[in-house]
N, C-alpha and C positions, 0 to 999 in steps of 0.2 A: 120241308118247312121246319123252322126252329121250334123247339118246345116252348110252351107258354112261360113268360117271364114271371118270377116271383116278386120282383121289385123293379120299379122304373123311376128314374130321376135324372140328374145331370152330373157329369164328371167335370169338376172345376179346377183349373190350374191357372192361377193368377187371373188374367182377363180372358183366357181361352177356355171355352166350355163346349160340351156337346151332350145331347140326350143319349142316355145309356140304359141298358136293361140287364138285370142279373138273372141267371138261369141256374137251377140246381145242378151241380156237377156230380154229386154222389148221392145215391139213394139206396135204401134198404128195403124198398117195397117189393122186390122180387124174392126176398127170402121166404122160406117156409114159415107160415104162422099157424098158431093153434088157438082154439077157443077152449075155455074151461067148461066142462059139462058135469051134470049130475050123473054119477055112475049108475044109479038105480033107474032113472027115468030116461037118460039120454038127452035131457033138455039142457040148454045153456044156463049157466049160473050168472046171476046179476049181482054186481057189487053194490053195497050200500054204505053210506057214512053213518056211523052210530055214535052216540054219546059215550065217551070213555067211562063215565061214572054210572049212568043209568042203564046203558046198553040199548036205549031206544033209538030207532032210526031218526035222522035229522034231514028234513027236506032241504032242497037246494036254496030256497028263498031264506032259510034260517041259517045258512052257512056264511061265515065271515072269516077274513084273514086275521091271524094273530101272530105277533112276534113274541117268542118266549124269552122271559127274563131269567136271570140266574136264580131269583127267588122262587121260581116255579109259576109265577103269574104271567099274564099275557097283556101286551099292548094291542088292543083291538083296532083294526083299520077298516073303514067302510070302503066299498068298491069305488065310490066317487072320489075319495081321498087318494086312493091308489092311482086312479086314472089321471088325476090332476098332477101327480108326481111324474108321470111319464113325459119325457122331454118332447117338445114340439119338433116335428120334422119339416125341414125345408126341402126334402128330397134332393139333397146335394151331397155328392162324394167330393169333399173339399180336400185337395192334395196339399199337405203341409211341407213335405220333404221328399227328396229322391235319395235313395241309398244304392250303393253298388250291390249287384246281385250276389257277389261273393261274400258280402257281409250279412246276408240274411240268416237268422237263427230260426230254423224250422221247429224248434222246441215250442215256440209260441203259436204254431198253426192251430186253428180251430176247424173251420169248415170251408171247403173250396166252392167257388161259384164261377161260371163262365160269364164274362162281361162282353156285351156286344153293343153296337150302335142301336138305338131304339127306333130309328126311322132313317129314311134315305137322306134327309137333310143333314144328319149327323155323321154320315159315313166318311166324308173327307176329313173333318176335324178329328174323328176317331182314329183314322188311318195315320194322320200326321203325328198324333200323340204316341200311338203304338210304335211306329217306325222310329221316332226319335228316341224312345226308351230302349228299343232293341239295339239301335246303333250305339248308344252310350252304355249298354249293358247295365241298366239301372232298373229299379223297381220304385213304385210310388207308394208313399204312406198317406192314407186319407182317413178322414173321419166322417161318419154319417149316422143318422138314426135309422137303424135297420130292425124291423120286427120289434118295435117298442123299446129298443135299447140303443144307447150310444155305443157304436163299435168302431174299433180301429181296423182298417182294411189294408192289406198289402196287395198291390196291383202289379202284375207282371205281363209283359208282352208274350203272346203265345200263338204262333201260326198266324191265322187271319184275324184272331181276336185277342182277348186278354183273359188272364186268370185273376180273380179277386178272392183272396183268402182272408176271412175274418181272423183276427188274432186274439188270443187270451191276454188279459191284462197282466202286468208284472206280478201283482199280488196273488194271481190265480195259479202261477207256475212255481212249483217248489224249486228252491235253489239246488243245483246238482251237487254242490258241496255237502249239503245236508244228507244226501243219500250215499255219496261216495266216500265220506270221511273215514269209514271203518275199513275201507279196502287198503291193505298194506302196500307200500311202494316196493316194487320188485324190478330189478334190472335183468332183462332177458337178453342173452347174447350167445354167440357160438353156434354149434350145430342145431340146437333146439330152435333158435330163431330162423336159421336158414331153412329148416324143414317146414316150419310154419309158413314162410314166404313162398316156398315151392308149392305147397298145397293150395295156397290162395291163387298163385299164378296159373296153375293148371286148371282151376275152376273159374277163371275169369269169363264173364259173358257180357251181354248187353241187357239193359233194363227193358223187359218185356213182360208186363204183369199178366198178359193173356195166357202165359204159360202156367199160371197158378190157378187152382180152383178151390172152391169152398167144399171140402170133402164132407164136412158135417152136414151142410145143407143138402148136398147130393145124397148122402146116406138117409136123411129124413125123407127126401122125395121118393127114394127107392122103397123105403119102409111103408109109406102111404100107398104107393102103387101096388106093393105086394099084398097089403091088406085088402085093397079093392079087388084084386084078382084072386084072393083066397090063398095066396102062397105064404109059406112060413120062411122067415129069414133067420139064419143062424148067426148070432153075433160073432164078429171076427176077433180073433185073439192076436195081439201083437206078437211078431216073431221074437223069440228070445235073443237077447243081446249079450255077448260075452263082456264081462266086467273087467276092462283093462285098467289096472291100478296104476301102473307106471306110466307117467306122462311121456317120457322119451319113447317107450315102446309103442304107445298109441300114435305118436307123431310119425314114427317110422312106418308103421302099418298103414296109416292114412296116406302117407306119401307114396307108398307102393300102389295103393288102390287108385289114387289120383293119377299116377303115371299110366296105369293100364287104361283108365277111362279116357285120358287124353289121347292115347294111341288109337283107341277104338273109334275116336271121333274123326280121325284123319281120313280123307277121301282116298280111294284106291288110286294107284299110279295111273296117270294118263286121263283121269277124270277130274273135273272141277267140282268142288263142293256145291251142293244145292244152295241157292240164295236164301237168306233168312226172310221169313214172311213178316213184314212190319205190321204191328197192330194198328187198326184204324182208329 
């Protein structure tokens, strides 16, 4: 059974439409979380909003939103005024354009969602749109009011469903040139470049994110478990690394390590390598 949808509406392409549902694709709910406690009593600590000048607590009914001006004063906005400014939602993902998948700039990616047909009646139209996009190798750009904000959404065909990724607006993404302008231009060639290419080639693999784990979260889980069991954990110290100053020396040493690693991965003569397990 599919997880509960976080949004339902219609995917609209010209006169073609179908009912769709958005499902959260990424979640941090499984990460280790902590509460803040009073060390002396062991009780949980409760946060309060206090007046910056008087230091007195301010109850929720007396709290309002304010926009700070350069003068240090505030423009006060009532909850009803803010609610009225929220755009009305017609529950429609309206596609404006299709773009080639190769032209997608993932710098603008915000949050991914799974897009599915919302009911049986929508399955045929949904499949038609998905297969048409997959065959043409294109993605759709759509607009919708999602979670009280107007969002631009990139929609791509993926297996039996689609991936809908909300995009940051242009003014929210810093231009790369702004960050890269102080990097000096260098032309790398000869043995140095060949060694770098060799290292990359010998470490080529396939995208399989299941092979990576959150070592920090795992360490926190082990720490909590140890405390429950009354064990003491000795902090691990990172292994000392030799500081190689010369870039060419580092490349040659890395190329040697990469060559050994590549050789050790080869299956023994007469035996086929074990098939890679695909992530589900």
